[in-house]
C-alpha positions in Angstrom: 84.4 193.1 -5.6 82.5 195.7 -3.7 83.2 196.1 0.0 80.4 198.6 0.7 76.8 198.5 -0.3 74.1 201.1 -0.3 70.6 200.5 1.2 67.2 202.1 1.3 64.3 201.4 3.6 60.7 201.3 2.6 58.4 201.8 5.6 59.4 204.1 8.5 57.3 202.7 11.3 58.3 200.9 14.6 60.0 197.9 13.0 62.1 200.1 10.8 63.7 201.6 13.9 65.0 198.2 14.9 66.5 197.7 11.5 68.2 201.1 11.4 69.7 200.7 14.9 71.5 197.5 13.7 72.4 199.0 10.4 74.1 202.0 12.0 76.5 199.6 13.7 77.4 198.4 10.2 77.9 201.8 8.7 81.5 200.9 7.6 80.1 198.3 5.1 76.5 199.4 4.6 75.7 203.0 3.6 72.1 204.5 3.8 70.7 206.3 0.8 66.9 206.8 1.1 63.9 206.1 3.1 60.3 206.1 2.0 56.8 205.9 3.6 53.4 206.7 2.2 52.9 208.8 5.3 55.2 211.8 4.5 55.2 213.2 8.0 56.4 209.9 9.4 59.0 209.6 6.7 60.3 213.1 7.3 60.6 212.5 11.0 62.5 209.2 10.4 64.7 211.0 7.9 65.7 213.7 10.4 66.3 211.3 13.3 68.6 208.9 11.4 70.0 211.4 8.9 68.8 209.4 5.8 67.3 211.3 2.8 63.5 211.0 2.4 62.5 209.9 -1.1 59.3 211.8 -1.9 58.9 210.0 -5.2 59.0 206.5 -3.8 61.2 205.5 -6.8 64.8 206.5 -5.9 64.8 203.8 -3.1 65.1 201.2 -5.9 68.4 202.6 -7.0 70.2 201.2 -4.0 72.1 197.9 -3.9 69.8 196.7 -1.1 66.1 197.5 -0.6 64.7 196.8 2.9 60.9 196.3 3.1 59.6 197.2 6.5 56.0 197.8 5.6 52.7 196.2 6.7 52.5 192.5 5.7 49.9 192.8 3.0 52.2 195.1 1.0 55.3 192.9 1.0 54.8 190.8 -2.1 54.0 193.7 -4.4 57.1 195.6 -3.2 59.3 192.6 -3.5 58.3 192.2 -7.2 58.9 195.9 -7.8 62.4 195.8 -6.2 63.4 192.8 -8.3 62.7 194.7 -11.5 65.6 197.0 -10.6 67.9 194.0 -9.8 68.2 195.0 -6.1 68.9 192.6 -3.3 65.7 192.5 -1.2 65.4 192.1 2.5 61.8 191.7 3.4 60.0 191.6 6.8 57.9 188.6 7.5 55.8 187.1 6.0 56.5 187.3 2.2 53.7 185.1 1.1 50.2 186.5 1.8 46.5 185.9 1.2 46.3 187.3 -2.3 49.6 185.7 -3.3 48.9 182.1 -2.4 48.0 181.2 -6.0 50.1 183.8 -7.8 51.7 181.9 -10.6 54.8 184.1 -10.3 55.3 183.3 -6.7 57.2 180.0 -7.0 59.7 181.7 -9.4 60.1 184.7 -7.2 60.9 182.9 -4.0 63.6 181.0 -5.8 65.3 184.2 -6.6 68.6 184.3 -4.7 68.5 188.1 -4.3 65.6 187.8 -1.7 66.2 187.4 2.0 63.6 187.0 4.7 63.9 188.8 8.0 63.9 186.0 10.6 66.2 187.6 13.2 65.2 185.4 16.1 67.2 182.6 14.4 70.2 184.4 16.0 68.9 183.9 19.5 71.8 182.0 20.9 69.8 179.3 22.6 67.8 178.7 19.4 71.0 178.5 17.4 72.3 175.9 19.9 69.2 173.8 19.7 69.1 173.8 15.9 72.6 172.5 15.8 72.1 170.1 18.7 71.4 167.3 16.2 69.1 165.3 18.4 66.0 163.4 17.4 63.3 165.8 18.7 59.9 164.1 18.6 57.6 166.2 20.7 57.1 169.9 21.4 54.6 171.9 23.5 54.7 175.7 23.5 52.5 178.0 25.6 53.1 181.7 25.2 51.2 184.8 26.1 52.2 188.1 24.5 51.2 191.4 25.9 50.2 194.0 23.3 48.9 197.4 24.5 45.9 199.1 22.9 48.3 201.5 21.2 49.7 198.6 19.3 46.3 198.1 17.6 45.6 201.7 16.8 47.1 200.9 13.4 44.1 199.6 11.4 45.9 196.8 9.5 47.0 195.2 12.8 43.3 194.6 13.6 42.6 192.8 10.4 43.8 189.2 9.9 43.6 189.5 6.2 46.1 192.5 6.3 48.3 191.6 9.2 48.6 187.8 8.9 46.7 187.2 12.1 48.4 186.1 15.3 50.2 183.3 13.5 51.5 185.3 10.5 52.4 188.3 12.7 53.1 187.7 16.4 53.5 183.9 16.2 55.7 183.9 13.1 59.0 183.6 14.9 57.7 180.7 17.1 56.7 178.8 14.0 60.0 179.6 12.3 62.0 178.3 15.3 60.2 175.1 15.9 60.3 174.1 12.2 64.0 174.7 12.1 64.4 171.6 14.3 61.3 169.6 13.3 60.4 168.1 10.0 57.5 169.3 7.8 54.1 168.5 9.3 51.6 166.6 7.3 48.6 168.3 8.9 47.8 171.4 11.0 44.6 172.0 13.0 43.7 175.4 14.2 41.4 176.0 17.3 40.2 179.2 18.8 40.2 179.0 22.6 39.2 182.5 23.5 38.2 185.7 21.6 37.4 189.0 23.2 34.2 190.1 21.6 34.8 193.8 22.1 38.4 193.6 20.9 38.7 190.5 18.7 42.4 191.0 18.1 42.9 189.9 21.8 42.5 186.2 21.5 43.9 182.8 22.3 44.5 180.0 19.7 46.0 176.6 19.5 47.7 174.8 16.7 48.0 171.0 16.6 50.7 169.5 14.3 50.7 165.9 12.9 53.8 164.4 11.4 54.5 161.4 9.1 55.8 159.6 12.2 53.1 158.8 14.7 55.7 159.2 17.5 56.0 162.9 16.7 53.5 165.6 17.6 53.3 169.3 18.3 51.1 171.7 20.2 51.4 175.5 20.3 49.1 177.8 22.3 49.4 181.5 21.6 47.6 184.3 23.4 47.6 188.0 22.7 46.4 190.0 25.7 46.8 193.3 27.5 46.6 192.4 31.2 49.9 190.8 32.2 53.6 190.7 31.1 54.6 188.5 28.3 55.5 185.0 29.4 56.2 181.6 27.7 57.0 178.0 28.2 58.7 175.6 25.7 58.9 171.9 26.3 60.9 169.5 24.1 61.5 165.8 24.2 64.1 163.9 22.3 66.1 160.7 22.1 69.8 160.5 23.2 71.3 157.1 22.7 67.8 155.6 23.0 67.3 157.5 26.3 64.3 159.8 26.6 65.4 163.3 27.4 63.4 166.4 28.3 64.1 170.2 28.2 61.8 172.9 29.5 62.4 176.6 29.0 60.5 179.6 30.3 60.4 183.4 29.9 59.1 185.8 27.2 62.1 184.7 25.0 62.5 181.2 26.5 65.7 182.5 28.2 65.4 180.4 31.4 66.1 176.7 31.7 63.5 175.3 34.1 64.3 171.6 33.8 66.4 169.1 31.9 67.5 165.5 32.6 70.4 165.8 30.2 73.6 166.9 31.9 75.6 166.9 28.6 73.1 169.4 27.1 73.6 171.8 30.0 77.4 171.6 29.8 77.3 172.1 26.0 75.1 175.2 26.4 77.7 176.7 28.7 80.3 176.1 25.9 78.3 178.2 23.3 80.3 181.3 24.0 83.8 182.1 25.3 83.9 180.3 28.6 86.5 182.6 30.2 84.3 185.7 29.8 81.3 183.8 31.0 83.0 182.6 34.1 84.4 186.1 34.8 80.9 187.6 34.6 79.6 184.8 36.8 82.3 185.2 39.4 81.8 189.0 39.6 78.1 188.8 40.0 77.9 185.8 42.3 80.8 187.0 44.4 79.2 190.4 44.9 75.7 189.0 45.5 76.4 186.1 47.7 79.8 187.0 49.3 81.2 183.7 47.9 84.8 182.9 48.5 85.4 180.8 45.3 87.7 182.0 42.6 87.3 182.0 38.8 90.0 179.3 38.6 88.1 177.1 41.1 84.9 177.5 39.3 86.4 176.5 35.9 88.4 173.7 37.4 85.4 172.1 39.0 83.0 172.5 36.1 82.9 168.8 35.3 81.9 168.1 38.9 79.1 170.6 39.2 75.9 168.8 39.7 72.7 169.4 37.7 71.1 171.8 40.1 74.1 174.0 40.2 74.4 174.3 36.5 70.7 175.1 36.1 70.9 177.7 38.9 74.0 179.2 37.2 72.2 179.5 33.8 69.1 181.0 35.3 71.0 183.8 37.0 72.4 185.3 33.8 69.7 186.4 31.4 72.1 188.5 29.4 74.1 185.4 28.5 71.4 184.5 26.0 71.7 187.9 24.3 68.0 188.7 24.7 68.3 191.9 22.6 66.6 192.2 19.3 69.1 194.8 18.1 71.8 192.2 18.3 69.8 189.6 16.5 69.2 192.2 13.6 72.9 193.1 13.7 74.0 189.5 13.3 71.3 188.9 10.6 72.5 191.9 8.5 76.2 191.1 8.9 75.6 187.5 7.7 73.6 188.7 4.7 76.3 191.3 3.9 78.9 188.5 3.7 76.7 186.5 1.4 76.1 189.4 -0.9 79.8 190.3 -1.0 80.7 186.9 -2.1 78.3 187.2 -5.0 77.7 183.5 -5.0 74.5 181.7 -5.9 73.6 181.1 -2.3 70.1 180.3 -1.4 68.6 181.7 1.8 68.4 178.2 3.2 72.1 178.2 3.4 72.4 181.1 5.8 69.7 180.8 8.4 66.7 178.9 7.1 66.0 175.3 6.8 64.0 175.8 3.6 63.4 179.0 1.7 60.2 180.7 3.0 59.1 177.4 4.5 57.0 179.1 7.2 55.0 181.0 4.5 53.7 177.6 3.4 53.0 176.7 7.0 50.8 179.8 7.1 49.1 178.8 3.9 48.1 175.6 5.5 46.9 177.3 8.7 44.7 179.8 7.0 43.4 177.8 4.1 43.0 174.5 5.9 45.0 172.5 3.4 47.8 170.0 3.6 51.3 171.4 3.9 
């Protein structure tokens, strides 16, 4: 059984940088071989920065154990099919399914191939992981998020074109959809509404999705805005049942890293237990003691945890943004490390068993959004 695998990267743009940063931390188990980009100057520069050989032929990349596809969305499916011809493991950026693939007769067979992995790194956001495993009966969600994207972001032509980029839901909104449907059932209907569109720059826009479920008690509402005037910000509101008691959870922040409100004390205490409590308290003690000249000790703080009232717990969580690991490099690192362990075991493990509820489920959600059909 191999303990070290080779990889090559197709696509040397911005997102490839995030992949390589994480992969470098796994150099003892994952070895780079080649990189390729249709823009030779971009590929040469990437090659020099990260010390990975540039493949001018565009063919040698398929000789690696793992092929990472970090190209624009409209190219994904074609490259996945090509890589599978060489029996590579394929790690593909989102989304895999795209406009010209919706009715591809080979698609259903390809997505069942257990050598394909989808990049959905935000599933390793600690708070999202916690909520997915919270095992409560979520029945309502409301998300309102505004993402800032500068004009330089849209200098690349494919990002301006919905049929090439996946639009705001297939591109910027993909991870929001991926998260919410890791804790909610499949919707039976999705309605899309445009709330605002900049006539001069139509890629700056605001849209809403309404979700209907088989249960009339469940509903969902997501508003997503792409703009260039203010910092990114978001709100996430969830309701659920706990022993027949209605509970609420409201989060805020660009990555939903702040707890704004909850009427569930057990949830807040459980969140604190996600990580090593001793390290968390030590950090809390050092920061609070230096900031507020408090006289309490780490021991006192731990000893009295069960007696801390709701406001104190909320205040405590809101002070430490780092606790939620808001760092995409760490999410990518955890993603790759988990996939490495799956590949190493050489088992017939479907992607749904590592970090997805259903394989490429969100690709079918996108199909419904853009083609106005049932899920």
